[in-house]
C-alpha positions in Angstrom: -21.4 317.9 77.0 -19.3 320.5 75.3 -15.7 319.8 74.4 -13.2 322.0 76.4 -9.6 322.6 75.4 -7.0 323.5 78.1 -4.0 325.4 76.7 -1.4 327.9 77.8 -2.7 331.4 77.8 -1.6 334.1 75.3 -1.8 337.9 75.8 -4.8 337.8 73.4 -6.8 336.0 76.1 -6.6 339.0 78.5 -10.0 340.3 77.6 -11.7 337.0 78.3 -9.8 336.5 81.6 -10.7 340.1 82.7 -14.4 339.4 81.9 -14.4 336.2 84.1 -12.7 338.0 87.0 -14.8 341.1 86.8 -18.0 339.0 86.6 -17.3 337.4 90.0 -17.8 340.7 91.8 -15.4 339.5 94.5 -12.7 342.2 94.0 -13.6 345.8 94.9 -10.5 347.2 93.1 -11.7 345.7 89.8 -15.1 347.2 90.2 -13.5 350.6 90.8 -11.4 350.6 87.6 -12.3 350.7 84.0 -12.6 347.3 82.2 -9.9 348.4 79.8 -7.5 349.0 82.7 -8.2 345.5 84.0 -7.6 344.0 80.6 -4.4 345.9 80.1 -2.9 344.7 83.4 -3.9 341.1 82.7 -2.4 341.3 79.3 0.9 342.6 80.8 0.9 339.9 83.5 0.3 337.1 81.0 3.2 338.5 79.0 5.4 338.5 82.1 4.3 334.9 82.9 5.2 333.8 79.4 8.6 335.6 79.4 10.3 332.9 81.5 9.8 329.4 82.8 8.7 330.2 86.3 5.0 330.8 85.7 2.2 329.1 83.7 -1.2 330.5 82.9 -3.8 328.1 81.5 -7.1 328.9 79.9 -10.0 326.5 79.2 -11.9 327.3 76.0 -15.1 325.7 74.8 -15.6 324.3 71.3 -16.7 327.8 70.1 -13.2 329.2 71.2 -14.6 331.1 74.2 -12.5 331.1 77.3 -14.6 329.9 80.1 -11.9 329.5 82.9 -8.3 330.0 83.7 -5.6 329.1 86.2 -2.3 330.6 87.2 0.6 328.6 88.7 4.0 329.7 89.9 6.9 327.3 90.1 8.9 328.0 93.3 12.3 326.4 94.0 12.2 325.7 97.8 15.6 324.8 99.1 14.2 322.3 101.6 12.2 320.3 99.1 13.6 317.7 96.6 11.8 319.5 93.8 10.0 322.8 93.2 6.5 323.5 94.5 3.8 324.7 92.2 1.7 327.4 93.8 -1.7 327.8 92.2 -2.6 331.5 92.8 -5.8 331.7 90.7 -8.4 329.3 89.4 -11.6 330.8 88.1 -14.4 329.4 86.0 -17.1 331.5 84.5 -20.2 331.1 86.6 -22.4 329.8 83.8 -19.8 327.0 83.1 -19.3 325.8 86.7 -20.0 322.1 87.4 -18.9 321.0 84.0 -15.4 319.6 85.0 -13.6 322.7 83.7 -11.8 323.4 87.1 -10.9 319.7 87.2 -9.4 319.9 83.7 -7.4 323.0 84.6 -6.0 321.2 87.7 -5.2 318.2 85.7 -3.1 320.3 83.2 -1.2 321.8 86.2 -0.6 318.4 87.8 0.7 317.1 84.5 3.1 320.0 84.2 4.2 319.7 87.8 5.1 316.0 87.3 7.0 316.9 84.1 8.9 319.5 86.0 9.8 317.1 88.9 7.8 319.0 91.5 7.5 317.8 95.0 4.1 319.2 95.6 1.4 321.7 94.5 -0.2 324.2 96.9 -3.1 326.6 96.8 -5.1 328.7 99.1 -8.9 329.2 98.9 -11.5 330.9 101.0 -13.6 328.7 103.2 -16.5 331.0 102.1 -16.2 330.0 98.5 -18.7 327.7 96.9 -15.9 325.4 95.6 -14.7 324.9 99.2 -18.2 324.2 100.5 -18.7 321.7 97.7 -15.3 320.1 98.7 -14.1 320.6 95.1 -10.4 320.4 96.0 -10.7 317.4 98.3 -12.7 315.5 95.7 -9.7 316.1 93.3 -7.3 314.5 95.9 -6.1 317.7 97.6 -5.7 317.6 101.4 -6.3 320.7 103.6 -3.3 321.4 105.8 -3.8 321.3 109.6 -2.1 323.8 111.8 -1.0 326.2 109.1 -1.7 329.9 109.1 -1.9 332.1 106.1 -0.5 335.6 106.6 -0.7 338.6 104.2 1.4 341.7 104.4 -0.2 344.5 102.4 2.1 347.0 100.7 
């Protein structure tokens, strides 16, 4: 089994993250734009996330220094909770590296940071159509699916 290192992302990781995202084929808007545009946006967003303490982006790199997965988390101060909530907005692993505990390691890094920050809970949303949901990836990591909650989106 290859060694994987999970660390905070840098702007120099933008190309690798863009490659992982574009390879999924899940996002029509990414397919419609040039790869350099995707990379530029991701670089800018990683920079924004690194500019203050309210976001963290982690990458998982193999022993060859190749980024094979990443996760983004946003630390939200809810007034009704005793501590912030961490919202995991993205967790992607390169298709050829799935099933090698990389997603688990990314989640573990986020859980560790959440505990360090005194968070009350972590939250994420995933599609029931995704393979990770069908394999019960999150429930196997100790996550519980909410009953009776609806997820709404307002497109701008």
